[in-house]
PDB file of the backbone (N, CA, C, O) and the ligand in Angstrom, with CONECT records:
HET     ZN  A 101       1
ATOM      1  N   UNK A   1     -81.189  98.968  59.823  1.00  0.00           N
ATOM      2  CA  UNK A   1     -79.950  99.559  59.326  1.00  0.00           C
ATOM      3  C   UNK A   1     -79.349 100.454  60.412  1.00  0.00           C
ATOM      4  O   UNK A   1     -80.047 101.288  60.988  1.00  0.00           O
ATOM      5  N   UNK A   2     -78.075 100.281  60.684  1.00  0.00           N
ATOM      6  CA  UNK A   2     -77.386 101.097  61.677  1.00  0.00           C
ATOM      7  C   UNK A   2     -77.089 102.483  61.114  1.00  0.00           C
ATOM      8  O   UNK A   2     -76.715 102.623  59.950  1.00  0.00           O
ATOM      9  N   UNK A   3     -77.254 103.479  61.932  1.00  0.00           N
ATOM     10  CA  UNK A   3     -76.916 104.856  61.562  1.00  0.00           C
ATOM     11  C   UNK A   3     -75.719 105.270  62.406  1.00  0.00           C
ATOM     12  O   UNK A   3     -75.795 105.307  63.634  1.00  0.00           O
ATOM     13  N   UNK A   4     -74.643 105.573  61.755  1.00  0.00           N
ATOM     14  CA  UNK A   4     -73.417 105.952  62.459  1.00  0.00           C
ATOM     15  C   UNK A   4     -73.564 107.353  63.054  1.00  0.00           C
ATOM     16  O   UNK A   4     -73.963 108.291  62.364  1.00  0.00           O
ATOM     17  N   UNK A   5     -73.231 107.485  64.360  1.00  0.00           N
ATOM     18  CA  UNK A   5     -73.356 108.787  65.021  1.00  0.00           C
ATOM     19  C   UNK A   5     -72.023 109.309  65.530  1.00  0.00           C
ATOM     20  O   UNK A   5     -71.940 110.460  65.960  1.00  0.00           O
ATOM     21  N   UNK A   6     -70.980 108.491  65.489  1.00  0.00           N
ATOM     22  CA  UNK A   6     -69.640 108.940  65.864  1.00  0.00           C
ATOM     23  C   UNK A   6     -68.642 107.967  65.244  1.00  0.00           C
ATOM     24  O   UNK A   6     -69.021 107.077  64.484  1.00  0.00           O
ATOM     25  N   UNK A   7     -67.374 108.142  65.571  1.00  0.00           N
ATOM     26  CA  UNK A   7     -66.353 107.226  65.049  1.00  0.00           C
ATOM     27  C   UNK A   7     -66.503 105.822  65.613  1.00  0.00           C
ATOM     28  O   UNK A   7     -65.958 104.871  65.053  1.00  0.00           O
ATOM     29  N   UNK A   8     -67.246 105.675  66.731  1.00  0.00           N
ATOM     30  CA  UNK A   8     -67.329 104.378  67.406  1.00  0.00           C
ATOM     31  C   UNK A   8     -68.748 103.904  67.694  1.00  0.00           C
ATOM     32  O   UNK A   8     -68.937 102.747  68.067  1.00  0.00           O
ATOM     33  N   UNK A   9     -69.741 104.758  67.533  1.00  0.00           N
ATOM     34  CA  UNK A   9     -71.106 104.423  67.935  1.00  0.00           C
ATOM     35  C   UNK A   9     -72.079 104.493  66.771  1.00  0.00           C
ATOM     36  O   UNK A   9     -71.897 105.260  65.824  1.00  0.00           O
ATOM     37  N   UNK A  10     -73.123 103.667  66.868  1.00  0.00           N
ATOM     38  CA  UNK A  10     -74.216 103.690  65.909  1.00  0.00           C
ATOM     39  C   UNK A  10     -75.529 103.710  66.689  1.00  0.00           C
ATOM     40  O   UNK A  10     -75.552 103.398  67.880  1.00  0.00           O
ATOM     41  N   UNK A  11     -76.618 104.077  66.019  1.00  0.00           N
ATOM     42  CA  UNK A  11     -77.967 103.796  66.511  1.00  0.00           C
ATOM     43  C   UNK A  11     -78.451 102.611  65.686  1.00  0.00           C
ATOM     44  O   UNK A  11     -78.523 102.679  64.459  1.00  0.00           O
ATOM     45  N   UNK A  12     -78.789 101.503  66.391  1.00  0.00           N
ATOM     46  CA  UNK A  12     -79.161 100.285  65.675  1.00  0.00           C
ATOM     47  C   UNK A  12     -80.653 100.276  65.322  1.00  0.00           C
ATOM     48  O   UNK A  12     -81.367 101.248  65.568  1.00  0.00           O
ATOM     49  N   UNK A  13     -81.107  99.159  64.739  1.00  0.00           N
ATOM     50  CA  UNK A  13     -82.497  99.021  64.295  1.00  0.00           C
ATOM     51  C   UNK A  13     -83.502  99.135  65.436  1.00  0.00           C
ATOM     52  O   UNK A  13     -84.664  99.481  65.223  1.00  0.00           O
ATOM     53  N   UNK A  14     -83.039  98.838  66.655  1.00  0.00           N
ATOM     54  CA  UNK A  14     -83.932  98.900  67.819  1.00  0.00           C
ATOM     55  C   UNK A  14     -83.919 100.281  68.473  1.00  0.00           C
ATOM     56  O   UNK A  14     -84.533 100.469  69.523  1.00  0.00           O
ATOM     57  N   UNK A  15     -83.223 101.257  67.861  1.00  0.00           N
ATOM     58  CA  UNK A  15     -83.146 102.603  68.427  1.00  0.00           C
ATOM     59  C   UNK A  15     -82.183 102.711  69.587  1.00  0.00           C
ATOM     60  O   UNK A  15     -82.234 103.671  70.356  1.00  0.00           O
ATOM     61  N   UNK A  16     -81.294 101.717  69.720  1.00  0.00           N
ATOM     62  CA  UNK A  16     -80.320 101.713  70.808  1.00  0.00           C
ATOM     63  C   UNK A  16     -78.980 102.269  70.327  1.00  0.00           C
ATOM     64  O   UNK A  16     -78.549 101.986  69.209  1.00  0.00           O
ATOM     65  N   UNK A  17     -78.334 103.049  71.165  1.00  0.00           N
ATOM     66  CA  UNK A  17     -76.961 103.474  70.891  1.00  0.00           C
ATOM     67  C   UNK A  17     -76.072 102.266  71.158  1.00  0.00           C
ATOM     68  O   UNK A  17     -76.128 101.673  72.235  1.00  0.00           O
ATOM     69  N   UNK A  18     -75.252 101.903  70.174  1.00  0.00           N
ATOM     70  CA  UNK A  18     -74.484 100.660  70.276  1.00  0.00           C
ATOM     71  C   UNK A  18     -73.068 100.851  69.753  1.00  0.00           C
ATOM     72  O   UNK A  18     -72.796 101.738  68.943  1.00  0.00           O
ATOM     73  N   UNK A  19     -72.177  99.997  70.237  1.00  0.00           N
ATOM     74  CA  UNK A  19     -70.793  99.974  69.756  1.00  0.00           C
ATOM     75  C   UNK A  19     -70.779  99.517  68.305  1.00  0.00           C
ATOM     76  O   UNK A  19     -71.422  98.528  67.952  1.00  0.00           O
ATOM     77  N   UNK A  20     -70.058 100.228  67.482  1.00  0.00           N
ATOM     78  CA  UNK A  20     -69.989  99.888  66.065  1.00  0.00           C
ATOM     79  C   UNK A  20     -69.239  98.570  65.857  1.00  0.00           C
ATOM     80  O   UNK A  20     -69.497  97.869  64.879  1.00  0.00           O
ATOM     81  N   UNK A  21     -68.321  98.224  66.756  1.00  0.00           N
ATOM     82  CA  UNK A  21     -67.510  97.019  66.560  1.00  0.00           C
ATOM     83  C   UNK A  21     -68.190  95.752  67.074  1.00  0.00           C
ATOM     84  O   UNK A  21     -68.209  94.741  66.372  1.00  0.00           O
ATOM     85  N   UNK A  22     -68.751  95.787  68.293  1.00  0.00           N
ATOM     86  CA  UNK A  22     -69.272  94.544  68.891  1.00  0.00           C
ATOM     87  C   UNK A  22     -70.782  94.546  69.080  1.00  0.00           C
ATOM     88  O   UNK A  22     -71.360  93.503  69.383  1.00  0.00           O
ATOM     89  N   UNK A  23     -71.439  95.700  68.907  1.00  0.00           N
ATOM     90  CA  UNK A  23     -72.890  95.758  69.049  1.00  0.00           C
ATOM     91  C   UNK A  23     -73.388  95.953  70.471  1.00  0.00           C
ATOM     92  O   UNK A  23     -74.598  96.013  70.692  1.00  0.00           O
ATOM     93  N   UNK A  24     -72.478  96.054  71.448  1.00  0.00           N
ATOM     94  CA  UNK A  24     -72.917  96.284  72.827  1.00  0.00           C
ATOM     95  C   UNK A  24     -73.808  97.520  72.876  1.00  0.00           C
ATOM     96  O   UNK A  24     -73.468  98.561  72.313  1.00  0.00           O
ATOM     97  N   UNK A  25     -74.956  97.399  73.555  1.00  0.00           N
ATOM     98  CA  UNK A  25     -75.911  98.501  73.615  1.00  0.00           C
ATOM     99  C   UNK A  25     -75.705  99.331  74.882  1.00  0.00           C
ATOM    100  O   UNK A  25     -75.548  98.790  75.977  1.00  0.00           O
ATOM    101  N   UNK A  26     -75.708 100.654  74.711  1.00  0.00           N
ATOM    102  CA  UNK A  26     -75.501 101.604  75.808  1.00  0.00           C
ATOM    103  C   UNK A  26     -76.803 102.228  76.283  1.00  0.00           C
ATOM    104  O   UNK A  26     -76.808 102.953  77.277  1.00  0.00           O
ATOM    105  N   UNK A  27     -77.891 101.965  75.603  1.00  0.00           N
ATOM    106  CA  UNK A  27     -79.177 102.528  75.994  1.00  0.00           C
ATOM    107  C   UNK A  27     -79.859 103.180  74.810  1.00  0.00           C
ATOM    108  O   UNK A  27     -79.275 103.281  73.731  1.00  0.00           O
ATOM    109  N   UNK A  28     -81.098 103.627  75.006  1.00  0.00           N
ATOM    110  CA  UNK A  28     -81.863 104.183  73.900  1.00  0.00           C
ATOM    111  C   UNK A  28     -81.377 105.565  73.471  1.00  0.00           C
ATOM    112  O   UNK A  28     -80.883 106.351  74.280  1.00  0.00           O
ATOM    113  N   UNK A  29     -81.530 105.837  72.187  1.00  0.00           N
ATOM    114  CA  UNK A  29     -81.235 107.185  71.715  1.00  0.00           C
ATOM    115  C   UNK A  29     -82.106 108.174  72.485  1.00  0.00           C
ATOM    116  O   UNK A  29     -83.206 107.834  72.920  1.00  0.00           O
ATOM    117  N   UNK A  30     -81.614 109.384  72.649  1.00  0.00           N
ATOM    118  CA  UNK A  30     -82.349 110.397  73.405  1.00  0.00           C
ATOM    119  C   UNK A  30     -81.997 110.393  74.887  1.00  0.00           C
ATOM    120  O   UNK A  30     -82.431 111.269  75.634  1.00  0.00           O
ATOM    121  N   UNK A  31     -81.204 109.398  75.316  1.00  0.00           N
ATOM    122  CA  UNK A  31     -80.772 109.316  76.710  1.00  0.00           C
ATOM    123  C   UNK A  31     -79.247 109.358  76.750  1.00  0.00           C
ATOM    124  O   UNK A  31     -78.599 108.915  75.802  1.00  0.00           O
ATOM    125  N   UNK A  32     -78.655 109.886  77.834  1.00  0.00           N
ATOM    126  CA  UNK A  32     -77.196 109.858  77.945  1.00  0.00           C
ATOM    127  C   UNK A  32     -76.678 108.419  77.944  1.00  0.00           C
ATOM    128  O   UNK A  32     -77.285 107.551  78.572  1.00  0.00           O
ATOM    129  N   UNK A  33     -75.590 108.157  77.263  1.00  0.00           N
ATOM    130  CA  UNK A  33     -75.064 106.798  77.135  1.00  0.00           C
ATOM    131  C   UNK A  33     -73.810 106.583  77.982  1.00  0.00           C
ATOM    132  O   UNK A  33     -73.459 105.433  78.245  1.00  0.00           O
ATOM    133  N   UNK A  34     -73.127 107.631  78.416  1.00  0.00           N
ATOM    134  CA  UNK A  34     -71.814 107.468  79.052  1.00  0.00           C
ATOM    135  C   UNK A  34     -71.882 106.694  80.371  1.00  0.00           C
ATOM    136  O   UNK A  34     -70.914 106.027  80.735  1.00  0.00           O
ATOM    137  N   UNK A  35     -73.005 106.770  81.093  1.00  0.00           N
ATOM    138  CA  UNK A  35     -73.132 106.030  82.351  1.00  0.00           C
ATOM    139  C   UNK A  35     -73.047 104.523  82.128  1.00  0.00           C
ATOM    140  O   UNK A  35     -72.716 103.784  83.055  1.00  0.00           O
ATOM    141  N   UNK A  36     -73.338 104.056  80.919  1.00  0.00           N
ATOM    142  CA  UNK A  36     -73.308 102.622  80.617  1.00  0.00           C
ATOM    143  C   UNK A  36     -71.934 102.158  80.133  1.00  0.00           C
ATOM    144  O   UNK A  36     -71.747 100.977  79.842  1.00  0.00           O
ATOM    145  N   UNK A  37     -70.988 103.066  80.049  1.00  0.00           N
ATOM    146  CA  UNK A  37     -69.642 102.714  79.590  1.00  0.00           C
ATOM    147  C   UNK A  37     -68.745 102.351  80.771  1.00  0.00           C
ATOM    148  O   UNK A  37     -69.053 102.677  81.917  1.00  0.00           O
ATOM    149  N   UNK A  38     -67.642 101.681  80.484  1.00  0.00           N
ATOM    150  CA  UNK A  38     -66.588 101.500  81.485  1.00  0.00           C
ATOM    151  C   UNK A  38     -65.789 102.803  81.504  1.00  0.00           C
ATOM    152  O   UNK A  38     -65.384 103.296  80.452  1.00  0.00           O
ATOM    153  N   UNK A  39     -65.564 103.356  82.680  1.00  0.00           N
ATOM    154  CA  UNK A  39     -64.975 104.683  82.780  1.00  0.00           C
ATOM    155  C   UNK A  39     -63.642 104.620  83.511  1.00  0.00           C
ATOM    156  O   UNK A  39     -63.515 103.954  84.539  1.00  0.00           O
ATOM    157  N   UNK A  40     -62.671 105.307  82.980  1.00  0.00           N
ATOM    158  CA  UNK A  40     -61.374 105.445  83.625  1.00  0.00           C
ATOM    159  C   UNK A  40     -61.090 106.942  83.756  1.00  0.00           C
ATOM    160  O   UNK A  40     -61.195 107.689  82.783  1.00  0.00           O
ATOM    161  N   UNK A  41     -60.730 107.374  84.974  1.00  0.00           N
ATOM    162  CA  UNK A  41     -60.349 108.765  85.209  1.00  0.00           C
ATOM    163  C   UNK A  41     -58.910 108.799  85.698  1.00  0.00           C
ATOM    164  O   UNK A  41     -58.523 108.023  86.572  1.00  0.00           O
ATOM    165  N   UNK A  42     -58.124 109.698  85.132  1.00  0.00           N
ATOM    166  CA  UNK A  42     -56.736 109.848  85.551  1.00  0.00           C
ATOM    167  C   UNK A  42     -56.373 111.319  85.439  1.00  0.00           C
ATOM    168  O   UNK A  42     -56.944 112.037  84.619  1.00  0.00           O
ATOM    169  N   UNK A  43     -55.421 111.779  86.261  1.00  0.00           N
ATOM    170  CA  UNK A  43     -54.993 113.175  86.120  1.00  0.00           C
ATOM    171  C   UNK A  43     -54.481 113.445  84.704  1.00  0.00           C
ATOM    172  O   UNK A  43     -53.759 112.635  84.123  1.00  0.00           O
ATOM    173  N   UNK A  44     -54.863 114.579  84.174  1.00  0.00           N
ATOM    174  CA  UNK A  44     -54.404 114.938  82.829  1.00  0.00           C
ATOM    175  C   UNK A  44     -52.925 115.298  82.838  1.00  0.00           C
ATOM    176  O   UNK A  44     -52.242 115.185  81.820  1.00  0.00           O
ATOM    177  N   UNK A  45     -52.439 115.730  83.992  1.00  0.00           N
ATOM    178  CA  UNK A  45     -51.055 116.188  84.102  1.00  0.00           C
ATOM    179  C   UNK A  45     -50.085 115.141  83.557  1.00  0.00           C
ATOM    180  O   UNK A  45     -50.030 114.015  84.051  1.00  0.00           O
ATOM    181  N   UNK A  46     -49.353 115.511  82.577  1.00  0.00           N
ATOM    182  CA  UNK A  46     -48.344 114.641  81.992  1.00  0.00           C
ATOM    183  C   UNK A  46     -48.857 113.645  80.981  1.00  0.00           C
ATOM    184  O   UNK A  46     -48.063 113.023  80.275  1.00  0.00           O
ATOM    185  N   UNK A  47     -50.173 113.475  80.890  1.00  0.00           N
ATOM    186  CA  UNK A  47     -50.688 112.432  79.999  1.00  0.00           C
ATOM    187  C   UNK A  47     -50.509 112.769  78.520  1.00  0.00           C
ATOM    188  O   UNK A  47     -50.495 111.877  77.672  1.00  0.00           O
ATOM    189  N   UNK A  48     -50.375 114.044  78.220  1.00  0.00           N
ATOM    190  CA  UNK A  48     -50.214 114.431  76.823  1.00  0.00           C
ATOM    191  C   UNK A  48     -48.865 115.090  76.558  1.00  0.00           C
ATOM    192  O   UNK A  48     -48.699 115.800  75.566  1.00  0.00           O
ATOM    193  N   UNK A  49     -47.906 114.855  77.444  1.00  0.00           N
ATOM    194  CA  UNK A  49     -46.588 115.450  77.267  1.00  0.00           C
ATOM    195  C   UNK A  49     -46.495 116.815  77.918  1.00  0.00           C
ATOM    196  O   UNK A  49     -47.369 117.196  78.698  1.00  0.00           O
ATOM    197  N   UNK A  50     -45.454 117.545  77.607  1.00  0.00           N
ATOM    198  CA  UNK A  50     -45.149 118.814  78.244  1.00  0.00           C
ATOM    199  C   UNK A  50     -46.293 119.843  78.211  1.00  0.00           C
ATOM    200  O   UNK A  50     -46.480 120.543  79.206  1.00  0.00           O
ATOM    201  N   UNK A  51     -47.066 119.972  77.122  1.00  0.00           N
ATOM    202  CA  UNK A  51     -48.129 120.990  77.121  1.00  0.00           C
ATOM    203  C   UNK A  51     -49.150 120.802  78.238  1.00  0.00           C
ATOM    204  O   UNK A  51     -49.875 121.742  78.563  1.00  0.00           O
ATOM    205  N   UNK A  52     -49.228 119.604  78.837  1.00  0.00           N
ATOM    206  CA  UNK A  52     -50.220 119.334  79.871  1.00  0.00           C
ATOM    207  C   UNK A  52     -49.597 119.244  81.259  1.00  0.00           C
ATOM    208  O   UNK A  52     -50.188 118.649  82.160  1.00  0.00           O
ATOM    209  N   UNK A  53     -48.431 119.817  81.443  1.00  0.00           N
ATOM    210  CA  UNK A  53     -47.705 119.646  82.692  1.00  0.00           C
ATOM    211  C   UNK A  53     -48.217 120.525  83.834  1.00  0.00           C
ATOM    212  O   UNK A  53     -47.821 120.296  84.977  1.00  0.00           O
ATOM    213  N   UNK A  54     -49.062 121.502  83.590  1.00  0.00           N
ATOM    214  CA  UNK A  54     -49.518 122.390  84.656  1.00  0.00           C
ATOM    215  C   UNK A  54     -51.000 122.225  84.978  1.00  0.00           C
ATOM    216  O   UNK A  54     -51.597 123.115  85.585  1.00  0.00           O
ATOM    217  N   UNK A  55     -51.589 121.138  84.595  1.00  0.00           N
ATOM    218  CA  UNK A  55     -53.022 120.940  84.812  1.00  0.00           C
ATOM    219  C   UNK A  55     -53.251 119.896  85.890  1.00  0.00           C
ATOM    220  O   UNK A  55     -53.856 118.858  85.624  1.00  0.00           O
ATOM    221  N   UNK A  56     -52.772 120.156  87.117  1.00  0.00           N
ATOM    222  CA  UNK A  56     -52.829 119.137  88.165  1.00  0.00           C
ATOM    223  C   UNK A  56     -54.245 118.848  88.650  1.00  0.00           C
ATOM    224  O   UNK A  56     -54.481 117.777  89.209  1.00  0.00           O
ATOM    225  N   UNK A  57     -55.187 119.755  88.459  1.00  0.00           N
ATOM    226  CA  UNK A  57     -56.545 119.526  88.940  1.00  0.00           C
ATOM    227  C   UNK A  57     -57.499 119.069  87.831  1.00  0.00           C
ATOM    228  O   UNK A  57     -58.698 118.923  88.070  1.00  0.00           O
ATOM    229  N   UNK A  58     -56.982 118.847  86.639  1.00  0.00           N
ATOM    230  CA  UNK A  58     -57.819 118.429  85.512  1.00  0.00           C
ATOM    231  C   UNK A  58     -57.705 116.918  85.328  1.00  0.00           C
ATOM    232  O   UNK A  58     -56.612 116.353  85.363  1.00  0.00           O
ATOM    233  N   UNK A  59     -58.865 116.271  85.131  1.00  0.00           N
ATOM    234  CA  UNK A  59     -58.906 114.827  84.891  1.00  0.00           C
ATOM    235  C   UNK A  59     -59.131 114.538  83.421  1.00  0.00           C
ATOM    236  O   UNK A  59     -59.806 115.290  82.718  1.00  0.00           O
ATOM    237  N   UNK A  60     -58.559 113.447  82.972  1.00  0.00           N
ATOM    238  CA  UNK A  60     -58.874 112.898  81.653  1.00  0.00           C
ATOM    239  C   UNK A  60     -59.784 111.705  81.881  1.00  0.00           C
ATOM    240  O   UNK A  60     -59.403 110.738  82.540  1.00  0.00           O
ATOM    241  N   UNK A  61     -60.988 111.778  81.333  1.00  0.00           N
ATOM    242  CA  UNK A  61     -61.937 110.673  81.431  1.00  0.00           C
ATOM    243  C   UNK A  61     -61.927 109.915  80.110  1.00  0.00           C
ATOM    244  O   UNK A  61     -61.990 110.501  79.030  1.00  0.00           O
ATOM    245  N   UNK A  62     -61.848 108.599  80.232  1.00  0.00           N
ATOM    246  CA  UNK A  62     -61.901 107.753  79.035  1.00  0.00           C
ATOM    247  C   UNK A  62     -63.078 106.802  79.199  1.00  0.00           C
ATOM    248  O   UNK A  62     -63.243 106.166  80.240  1.00  0.00           O
ATOM    249  N   UNK A  63     -63.887 106.718  78.157  1.00  0.00           N
ATOM    250  CA  UNK A  63     -65.091 105.877  78.158  1.00  0.00           C
ATOM    251  C   UNK A  63     -64.853 104.708  77.208  1.00  0.00           C
ATOM    252  O   UNK A  63     -64.599 104.893  76.018  1.00  0.00           O
ATOM    253  N   UNK A  64     -64.943 103.477  77.773  1.00  0.00           N
ATOM    254  CA  UNK A  64     -64.674 102.261  77.006  1.00  0.00           C
ATOM    255  C   UNK A  64     -65.948 101.436  76.847  1.00  0.00           C
ATOM    256  O   UNK A  64     -66.846 101.476  77.688  1.00  0.00           O
ATOM    257  N   UNK A  65     -66.001 100.693  75.755  1.00  0.00           N
ATOM    258  CA  UNK A  65     -67.100  99.751  75.535  1.00  0.00           C
ATOM    259  C   UNK A  65     -66.938  98.572  76.495  1.00  0.00           C
ATOM    260  O   UNK A  65     -65.868  97.964  76.522  1.00  0.00           O
ATOM    261  N   UNK A  66     -67.977  98.220  77.298  1.00  0.00           N
ATOM    262  CA  UNK A  66     -67.883  97.049  78.172  1.00  0.00           C
ATOM    263  C   UNK A  66     -67.828  95.735  77.393  1.00  0.00           C
ATOM    264  O   UNK A  66     -67.387  94.717  77.926  1.00  0.00           O
ATOM    265  N   UNK A  67     -68.269  95.754  76.144  1.00  0.00           N
ATOM    266  CA  UNK A  67     -68.294  94.524  75.353  1.00  0.00           C
ATOM    267  C   UNK A  67     -66.967  94.156  74.729  1.00  0.00           C
ATOM    268  O   UNK A  67     -66.623  92.976  74.658  1.00  0.00           O
ATOM    269  N   UNK A  68     -66.209  95.157  74.269  1.00  0.00           N
ATOM    270  CA  UNK A  68     -64.974  94.855  73.528  1.00  0.00           C
ATOM    271  C   UNK A  68     -63.788  95.721  73.961  1.00  0.00           C
ATOM    272  O   UNK A  68     -62.696  95.591  73.407  1.00  0.00           O
ATOM    273  N   UNK A  69     -63.990  96.585  74.927  1.00  0.00           N
ATOM    274  CA  UNK A  69     -62.939  97.435  75.499  1.00  0.00           C
ATOM    275  C   UNK A  69     -62.431  98.510  74.548  1.00  0.00           C
ATOM    276  O   UNK A  69     -61.389  99.113  74.806  1.00  0.00           O
ATOM    277  N   UNK A  70     -63.144  98.761  73.455  1.00  0.00           N
ATOM    278  CA  UNK A  70     -62.741  99.834  72.547  1.00  0.00           C
ATOM    279  C   UNK A  70     -62.937 101.193  73.236  1.00  0.00           C
ATOM    280  O   UNK A  70     -63.925 101.411  73.937  1.00  0.00           O
ATOM    281  N   UNK A  71     -61.983 102.094  73.023  1.00  0.00           N
ATOM    282  CA  UNK A  71     -62.128 103.461  73.513  1.00  0.00           C
ATOM    283  C   UNK A  71     -63.198 104.159  72.684  1.00  0.00           C
ATOM    284  O   UNK A  71     -63.068 104.296  71.468  1.00  0.00           O
ATOM    285  N   UNK A  72     -64.263 104.601  73.362  1.00  0.00           N
ATOM    286  CA  UNK A  72     -65.413 105.200  72.677  1.00  0.00           C
ATOM    287  C   UNK A  72     -65.322 106.719  72.650  1.00  0.00           C
ATOM    288  O   UNK A  72     -65.623 107.343  71.632  1.00  0.00           O
ATOM    289  N   UNK A  73     -64.904 107.324  73.779  1.00  0.00           N
ATOM    290  CA  UNK A  73     -64.902 108.779  73.859  1.00  0.00           C
ATOM    291  C   UNK A  73     -63.961 109.207  74.987  1.00  0.00           C
ATOM    292  O   UNK A  73     -63.607 108.402  75.849  1.00  0.00           O
ATOM    293  N   UNK A  74     -63.569 110.455  74.973  1.00  0.00           N
ATOM    294  CA  UNK A  74     -62.777 111.050  76.041  1.00  0.00           C
ATOM    295  C   UNK A  74     -63.325 112.440  76.340  1.00  0.00           C
ATOM    296  O   UNK A  74     -63.998 113.050  75.510  1.00  0.00           O
ATOM    297  N   UNK A  75     -63.026 112.926  77.532  1.00  0.00           N
ATOM    298  CA  UNK A  75     -63.348 114.301  77.878  1.00  0.00           C
ATOM    299  C   UNK A  75     -62.430 114.731  79.010  1.00  0.00           C
ATOM    300  O   UNK A  75     -61.869 113.886  79.706  1.00  0.00           O
ATOM    301  N   UNK A  76     -62.273 116.011  79.198  1.00  0.00           N
ATOM    302  CA  UNK A  76     -61.546 116.542  80.342  1.00  0.00           C
ATOM    303  C   UNK A  76     -62.561 117.145  81.307  1.00  0.00           C
ATOM    304  O   UNK A  76     -63.602 117.652  80.890  1.00  0.00           O
ATOM    305  N   UNK A  77     -62.244 117.085  82.614  1.00  0.00           N
ATOM    306  CA  UNK A  77     -63.179 117.563  83.622  1.00  0.00           C
ATOM    307  C   UNK A  77     -62.442 117.833  84.917  1.00  0.00           C
ATOM    308  O   UNK A  77     -61.323 117.363  85.120  1.00  0.00           O
ATOM    309  N   UNK A  78     -63.080 118.596  85.790  1.00  0.00           N
ATOM    310  CA  UNK A  78     -62.640 118.718  87.179  1.00  0.00           C
ATOM    311  C   UNK A  78     -63.257 117.565  87.960  1.00  0.00           C
ATOM    312  O   UNK A  78     -64.320 117.066  87.591  1.00  0.00           O
ATOM    313  N   UNK A  79     -62.593 117.133  89.049  1.00  0.00           N
ATOM    314  CA  UNK A  79     -63.124 116.050  89.868  1.00  0.00           C
ATOM    315  C   UNK A  79     -64.560 116.368  90.295  1.00  0.00           C
ATOM    316  O   UNK A  79     -64.835 117.452  90.811  1.00  0.00           O
ATOM    317  N   UNK A  80     -65.457 115.428  90.080  1.00  0.00           N
ATOM    318  CA  UNK A  80     -66.850 115.595  90.475  1.00  0.00           C
ATOM    319  C   UNK A  80     -67.737 116.255  89.438  1.00  0.00           C
ATOM    320  O   UNK A  80     -68.956 116.300  89.607  1.00  0.00           O
ATOM    321  N   UNK A  81     -67.149 116.768  88.367  1.00  0.00           N
ATOM    322  CA  UNK A  81     -67.975 117.352  87.309  1.00  0.00           C
ATOM    323  C   UNK A  81     -68.873 116.281  86.704  1.00  0.00           C
ATOM    324  O   UNK A  81     -68.462 115.125  86.598  1.00  0.00           O
ATOM    325  N   UNK A  82     -70.094 116.642  86.302  1.00  0.00           N
ATOM    326  CA  UNK A  82     -70.935 115.680  85.591  1.00  0.00           C
ATOM    327  C   UNK A  82     -70.351 115.387  84.208  1.00  0.00           C
ATOM    328  O   UNK A  82     -69.534 116.150  83.692  1.00  0.00           O
ATOM    329  N   UNK A  83     -70.780 114.279  83.622  1.00  0.00           N
ATOM    330  CA  UNK A  83     -70.327 113.945  82.277  1.00  0.00           C
ATOM    331  C   UNK A  83     -70.806 114.985  81.275  1.00  0.00           C
ATOM    332  O   UNK A  83     -71.871 115.579  81.444  1.00  0.00           O
ATOM    333  N   UNK A  84     -70.017 115.198  80.237  1.00  0.00           N
ATOM    334  CA  UNK A  84     -70.433 116.034  79.120  1.00  0.00           C
ATOM    335  C   UNK A  84     -71.249 115.141  78.177  1.00  0.00           C
ATOM    336  O   UNK A  84     -70.695 114.499  77.284  1.00  0.00           O
ATOM    337  N   UNK A  85     -72.550 115.109  78.383  1.00  0.00           N
ATOM    338  CA  UNK A  85     -73.396 114.181  77.633  1.00  0.00           C
ATOM    339  C   UNK A  85     -73.853 114.762  76.309  1.00  0.00           C
ATOM    340  O   UNK A  85     -74.271 115.916  76.212  1.00  0.00           O
ATOM    341  N   UNK A  86     -73.756 113.921  75.302  1.00  0.00           N
ATOM    342  CA  UNK A  86     -74.332 114.229  74.002  1.00  0.00           C
ATOM    343  C   UNK A  86     -75.661 113.482  73.926  1.00  0.00           C
ATOM    344  O   UNK A  86     -75.701 112.267  74.120  1.00  0.00           O
ATOM    345  N   UNK A  87     -76.726 114.186  73.650  1.00  0.00           N
ATOM    346  CA  UNK A  87     -78.022 113.547  73.499  1.00  0.00           C
ATOM    347  C   UNK A  87     -78.271 113.327  72.013  1.00  0.00           C
ATOM    348  O   UNK A  87     -78.317 114.275  71.229  1.00  0.00           O
ATOM    349  N   UNK A  88     -78.430 112.063  71.642  1.00  0.00           N
ATOM    350  CA  UNK A  88     -78.591 111.691  70.238  1.00  0.00           C
ATOM    351  C   UNK A  88     -80.056 111.461  69.937  1.00  0.00           C
ATOM    352  O   UNK A  88     -80.712 110.646  70.586  1.00  0.00           O
ATOM    353  N   UNK A  89     -80.572 112.186  68.943  1.00  0.00           N
ATOM    354  CA  UNK A  89     -81.956 111.981  68.477  1.00  0.00           C
ATOM    355  C   UNK A  89     -81.927 111.948  66.977  1.00  0.00           C
ATOM    356  O   UNK A  89     -81.464 112.897  66.344  1.00  0.00           O
ATOM    357  N   UNK A  90     -82.415 110.870  66.390  1.00  0.00           N
ATOM    358  CA  UNK A  90     -82.463 110.776  64.920  1.00  0.00           C
ATOM    359  C   UNK A  90     -83.849 111.112  64.426  1.00  0.00           C
ATOM    360  O   UNK A  90     -84.097 111.090  63.221  1.00  0.00           O
TER     361      UNK A  90
HETATM  362 ZN    ZN A 101     -67.710  97.171  71.672  1.00  0.00          ZN2+
END
């Protein structure tokens, strides 16, 4: 039985973090999963309209499922910052 851990991810019967839509596995629970995602980084400046017009050094990171291209998660960061990893343990 899959256990839902976010709007897009589950922990499946094998203890793997997986895409809720296509089942693509990102790795075992208890380990960071974002390294297994397709990642897109773009300047945050202008991406959210006028309120984000002065953040020239801030990046918007988008993490996509390699299996179905669904957007799984987003975060903001400075260039070179490590990922903000959520460690999932059931
Ligand atoms: Zn997927």
